[in-house]
Each structure stands twice: as structure tokens, then as C-alpha cells.
C-alpha positions in Angstrom: 51.3 -173.9 194.1 51.4 -174.3 197.9 48.0 -174.5 199.5 47.0 -176.1 202.8 43.7 -176.6 204.6 44.0 -173.0 205.9 43.3 -171.6 202.4 40.5 -174.0 201.7 38.9 -173.4 205.1 38.9 -169.7 204.6 37.4 -169.9 201.1 34.7 -172.3 202.4 33.9 -170.0 205.3 33.8 -167.0 203.0 31.4 -168.7 200.6 29.2 -169.8 203.5 29.0 -166.3 204.9 28.3 -164.9 201.4 25.2 -167.0 200.9 22.9 -164.4 202.5 23.9 -161.9 199.8 22.7 -164.3 197.1 25.8 -164.3 194.9 25.4 -165.1 191.2 29.1 -166.1 190.9 32.4 -166.0 192.8 35.7 -166.2 190.9 39.3 -166.3 191.9 42.0 -164.5 189.8 45.6 -163.6 190.4 47.9 -166.2 191.8 45.2 -168.6 192.9 43.5 -168.6 189.5 46.8 -168.7 187.6 48.3 -171.7 189.5 51.1 -169.7 191.2 49.6 -169.3 194.7 52.0 -169.4 197.6 50.2 -169.6 200.9 51.2 -166.9 203.3 52.7 -164.8 200.5 50.0 -164.5 197.9 46.7 -162.6 198.2 43.4 -164.4 197.7 42.0 -162.2 194.9 38.3 -162.8 194.5 35.4 -161.3 192.5 31.8 -161.8 193.8 28.9 -161.0 191.5 25.8 -160.1 193.6 22.2 -160.4 192.3 20.9 -157.2 193.9 22.0 -153.6 193.5 24.7 -152.6 196.0 23.1 -150.2 198.4 24.0 -148.9 201.8 22.7 -151.9 203.5 24.7 -154.2 201.2 27.9 -152.3 202.2 27.1 -152.8 205.9 26.5 -156.5 205.3 29.7 -156.9 203.4 31.6 -155.2 206.2 30.0 -157.5 208.8 30.9 -160.5 206.7 34.6 -159.7 206.6 34.6 -158.8 210.3 33.3 -162.3 211.1 36.3 -163.7 209.1 38.9 -161.7 210.9 40.1 -164.5 213.2 40.6 -166.9 210.4 44.2 -167.6 209.4 45.0 -165.8 206.1 41.9 -163.5 206.4 44.1 -160.5 205.9 45.1 -161.9 202.5 41.5 -162.2 201.3 40.5 -159.4 198.9 37.2 -159.3 197.2 35.5 -156.9 194.8 31.7 -156.9 194.5 30.0 -156.5 191.2 26.4 -156.7 189.9 25.5 -158.0 186.5 24.1 -154.6 185.5 27.4 -152.9 186.3 30.0 -155.5 185.3 30.8 -153.8 182.0 33.3 -151.0 181.8 36.8 -151.2 183.3 36.6 -147.6 184.4 33.8 -148.2 186.9 34.7 -148.4 190.5 33.2 -151.2 192.7 32.9 -151.9 196.3 36.0 -153.8 197.5 37.3 -155.3 200.7 41.1 -155.3 200.7 43.8 -154.5 203.3 41.2 -154.9 206.0 38.9 -152.1 204.9 36.3 -151.1 202.4 36.8 -148.8 199.5 36.0 -148.6 195.8 38.3 -149.5 192.8 37.9 -150.7 189.2 38.2 -154.2 187.9 41.1 -153.5 185.6 41.5 -154.9 182.1 44.3 -157.1 183.4 42.0 -158.6 186.0 39.2 -159.0 183.4 41.5 -160.8 181.0 42.8 -163.0 183.8 39.2 -164.0 184.6 38.5 -165.0 181.0 41.9 -166.8 180.6 42.3 -168.7 183.8 39.6 -167.5 186.3 38.8 -170.1 188.9 35.0 -170.5 189.4 34.3 -171.0 193.1 30.5 -170.6 192.8 27.9 -170.1 190.1 28.3 -168.9 186.6 31.7 -168.6 184.7 33.0 -165.2 183.8 32.2 -165.6 180.1 28.5 -165.2 180.8 28.7 -162.1 183.0 31.8 -160.2 182.2 32.5 -158.7 178.7 35.8 -159.8 177.1 38.7 -157.4 176.9 40.0 -156.4 173.4 43.8 -156.6 173.0 43.9 -152.9 172.3 42.2 -152.0 175.6 44.5 -154.4 177.5 47.7 -153.1 175.9 46.6 -149.4 176.4 46.0 -150.1 180.1 49.3 -151.9 180.6 51.3 -149.0 179.0 49.3 -146.4 181.0 49.9 -148.3 184.3 53.7 -148.4 183.6 53.8 -144.7 182.6 51.5 -143.1 185.1 51.9 -145.3 188.1 55.1 -147.2 188.2 57.3 -144.6 186.5 56.2 -141.9 188.8 56.4 -144.2 191.9 60.2 -144.5 191.3 60.5 -140.9 192.7 59.3 -142.2 196.1 62.7 -143.2 197.1 61.8 -144.2 200.7 59.0 -146.6 199.5 61.5 -148.8 197.6 63.2 -149.8 200.9 60.1 -152.0 201.3 60.1 -155.5 199.8 56.6 -155.2 198.4 57.6 -152.3 196.1 60.7 -154.0 194.8 58.8 -157.3 194.2 55.7 -155.7 192.5 57.7 -153.2 190.6 59.9 -155.8 188.9 57.2 -158.4 188.4 54.7 -155.9 187.0 57.2 -154.6 184.5 58.1 -158.1 183.3 54.4 -159.0 183.0 53.7 -155.9 181.1 56.5 -156.7 178.7 55.2 -160.2 178.1 51.7 -158.9 177.5 52.8 -156.3 175.0 55.4 -158.5 173.3 53.6 -161.9 173.2 50.0 -161.0 173.9 49.8 -163.2 177.0 49.5 -163.0 180.8 52.2 -164.6 182.9 52.5 -165.6 186.5 54.9 -164.1 189.0 57.2 -167.1 188.7 57.3 -166.7 184.9 58.0 -163.0 185.4 60.9 -163.8 187.6 62.2 -166.2 185.1 61.9 -163.6 182.4 63.5 -160.7 184.2 67.3 -161.7 183.9 66.8 -161.8 180.1 65.4 -158.3 180.2 68.5 -157.0 181.9 67.2 -156.9 185.5 69.8 -157.2 188.3 70.1 -160.9 188.9 70.8 -160.6 192.6 67.7 -158.7 193.2 65.6 -161.1 191.2 67.0 -164.0 193.2 66.2 -162.2 196.4 62.6 -161.9 195.3 62.5 -165.5 194.3 64.0 -166.7 197.6 61.5 -164.8 199.7 58.5 -165.8 197.6 59.3 -169.5 196.9 61.9 -170.6 199.4 60.8 -168.6 202.5 64.3 -167.1 202.8 65.4 -163.5 202.4 69.1 -163.6 203.2 71.0 -160.9 201.4 73.5 -162.0 198.7 77.0 -162.8 200.3 75.5 -162.2 203.7 75.6 -158.5 203.2 74.2 -156.6 206.3 70.5 -156.1 206.1 70.4 -152.3 206.0 73.1 -152.1 203.3 71.4 -154.7 201.2 68.1 -153.0 201.5 69.5 -149.7 200.4 71.5 -151.3 197.5 68.4 -153.4 196.4 66.4 -150.2 196.3 69.0 -148.4 194.2 69.5 -151.3 191.8 65.8 -151.7 191.3 65.1 -148.1 190.6 68.1 -147.7 188.4 67.0 -150.6 186.3 63.3 -149.8 186.1 63.5 -146.1 185.2 65.1 -146.6 181.7 63.3 -149.9 181.2 59.9 -148.4 181.7 60.8 -145.4 179.6 61.8 -147.7 176.7 58.6 -149.8 177.1 56.4 -146.7 177.0 58.3 -145.2 174.1 58.1 -148.4 172.0 54.4 -148.7 172.5 53.4 -145.0 172.3 
């Protein structure tokens, strides 16, 4: 884990600003909770449980809170979903969320819920066990398969998107993590996913490219291949690998 004062300062400032909304709990999941946080690369994935119902005034206050943080280093990486105890159950429910510098609604997925129960980091208040229902294995597995089938498999048809590093990185890592969950019943970090991918037949040069950018801060193409050529080849290698791999995963867990 790489973490400096900038991360801690942002979290402290966020918790201070949040006091007026009387949070019952604040938890970190994702890389920060799982011990694989890489400052400047990883998002700060948070869940805040508020005591009061989320009404229009609450939405306005949340927007103002995040606006006040905008000049903090790493503020663009801070994502937070807002729950209330009465609406914490049910992975299909959509909740107020600040991410990518705007407000919208999204669910707290079974994967996130399992992360919180397994390695959630309590930043304030009560632990997840007292407020968030546990996720049965059957629900977690069904979600993982559905996500691979309905989101990632279809996304492979968006050829232009895979020229972007984030699609390559998340596509490969999410597939490896899904495999580990379905095969071993466990959640793994991004680093563990990258370690797993070569054994799953993923193109090694692409995996090493992801590893260099995430952990070494370097993105040089293998053999100093020109950037545009490598970007195009990386996209092709990734999509050619993931299409049959996802098909097989979905078929084996239908």
C-alpha cells in the first residue's frame, strides 16, 4: 500500500465536513479497505450511513460538501455512496452517490457489501456487521456471473473504448477477480488478480503493462513499441482474450 499525508488529510477533511450530516458510520472498501491502495491510482471508495432520511436538502448539502473539497489533492478520487439504516438492505436499491465529480444514484453491489463485511475499514461509527445485511454466496456468485455476461461481455463490442487504459485494466482485473470468487469463494485485490491472470491464459505483456502503470508508475510499451501501435495491439490482445474467457466462465456457472 502506498499512502501519504495527502490521503489522510483528505479523509480527515471529509469526515470533518460530514459531521453536520450526523453520520452513523463511514466505511472504506475497495483498495483502501483491502490493503492494495496506490495513491494517485486508486479511488477512495467510501460508504457513509446517515441517520436521517435522504431528502432534497440532504442532496444539496452533500453536493456542497464535495464542492468544498474540490481543491484538496486527490479529491477527484474520492467516491462516496450515502445510505440510511432503513434502506441499507437490498442490493438492487439505488443510493445517492458522489463519484467522478458529480451526483447520481447507484446500487451498493453484492461485491461491495461482501468487501465491507470481509475487510471494510471503519473510519467512523459502527462496523458494517451492525447495519448492513450479509451477502449469501449464492447472491454474490449470481451477481458476478451477471456482471461478466451483461456488462463486460457486451462492452467488448465497444472497440474504441478499449484503447483507453482504464478499460484494459478493469476488464482484465474484474475477470480475474470474478474467477477467484466463483472458484475459491474469496475476494482478491487487484495485485492478486494480476498475479492470477497469467495462469488463466491472459496475455503476459498486457498484464505486465497494467502492473507497471499501477505499481511502478511506468507505462512504457514492451520492446519500446511505438505508443499508438502498442495501444492498438493491447486493445486487440485484451479483447481477443476476454471474449472466450468470459464466455467459458458464464457457461461453466450457468
